[in-house]
C-alpha positions in Angstrom: -25.3 125.5 138.5 -23.1 123.0 136.7 -23.2 122.4 133.0 -24.6 118.9 133.7 -27.8 120.4 135.0 -28.1 123.4 132.6 -28.0 121.4 129.4 -31.0 119.2 130.2 -32.8 122.2 131.5 -32.1 124.1 128.3 -33.3 121.2 126.3 -36.5 121.0 128.3 -37.3 124.7 127.8 -36.4 124.4 124.1 -38.9 121.5 123.8 -41.5 123.5 125.7 -41.1 126.5 123.4 -41.2 124.3 120.3 -44.5 122.7 121.5 -45.9 126.2 122.4 -45.0 127.4 118.9 -46.5 124.3 117.3 -49.8 124.8 119.3 -49.9 128.5 118.4 -49.3 127.7 114.7 -52.1 125.1 114.7 -54.5 127.5 116.4 -53.7 130.2 113.8 -54.2 127.6 111.0 -57.6 126.6 112.4 -58.7 130.3 112.8 -57.6 131.1 109.3 -59.6 128.1 107.9 -62.7 129.1 109.9 -62.4 132.7 108.6 -62.1 131.4 105.0 -65.1 129.1 105.4 -67.1 132.1 106.7 -65.9 134.3 103.8 -66.9 131.6 101.2 -70.2 131.0 102.9 -71.1 134.7 102.9 -70.1 135.0 99.2 -72.1 131.9 98.2 -75.1 132.3 100.4 -78.3 132.1 98.4 -76.3 131.8 95.1 -77.0 129.2 92.5 -74.2 126.5 92.5 -74.7 126.1 88.8 -74.7 129.6 87.4 -74.1 131.9 90.4 -77.5 133.6 90.0 -79.5 134.7 93.1 -81.6 132.0 94.8 -85.0 132.9 96.3 -87.2 130.7 98.4 -90.5 129.6 97.1 -93.0 127.4 98.9 -94.2 124.3 97.1 -96.6 121.8 98.8 -95.7 123.4 102.1 -91.9 123.0 101.6 -89.6 126.1 101.2 -87.2 125.3 98.3 -84.6 127.5 96.6 -85.1 128.5 93.0 -82.6 130.4 90.8 -83.7 133.7 89.2 -81.3 133.2 86.3 -81.3 129.6 85.2 -84.5 128.4 86.9 -82.6 125.6 88.7 -84.3 124.3 91.9 -82.1 123.4 94.9 -83.3 121.2 97.8 -81.9 121.1 101.3 -81.5 117.7 103.0 -84.9 116.0 103.5 -86.9 118.3 101.3 -87.2 115.9 98.4 -88.6 113.2 100.8 -91.1 115.8 102.1 -92.2 116.7 98.6 -92.5 113.1 97.4 -94.6 112.2 100.4 -96.4 108.8 100.4 -95.5 107.7 96.9 -98.5 109.6 95.5 -98.2 109.6 91.7 -100.0 112.9 91.4 -97.5 114.4 93.8 -94.6 113.2 91.6 -96.3 114.7 88.5 -96.9 118.0 90.3 -93.2 118.1 91.4 -91.9 117.3 87.9 -94.3 120.0 86.5 -93.0 122.5 89.0 -89.4 121.8 88.3 -90.0 122.3 84.6 -91.4 125.7 85.3 -95.0 124.8 84.4 -96.3 125.3 88.0 
């Protein structure tokens, strides 16, 4: 083979290797991020975002909500507030506010 053909061929393989290394690095970064998300999720699962205390599920008006053993904070998942509020029933709102204040 002449030098005329080997140089472009070498450049092609160098580009291919660089792309392969780039894809591998990106895959490793994604895997590392996924592992970190799982580690944080496991460490924070059912922990109070305010004080770090343990959360436990309690059922109020048929909805399971999370309440902190330490600070008494109440945490709602998406859609739970709407379920609790229901059809704009003023007594429901009073019950909810009473529950949140710990008066059940």
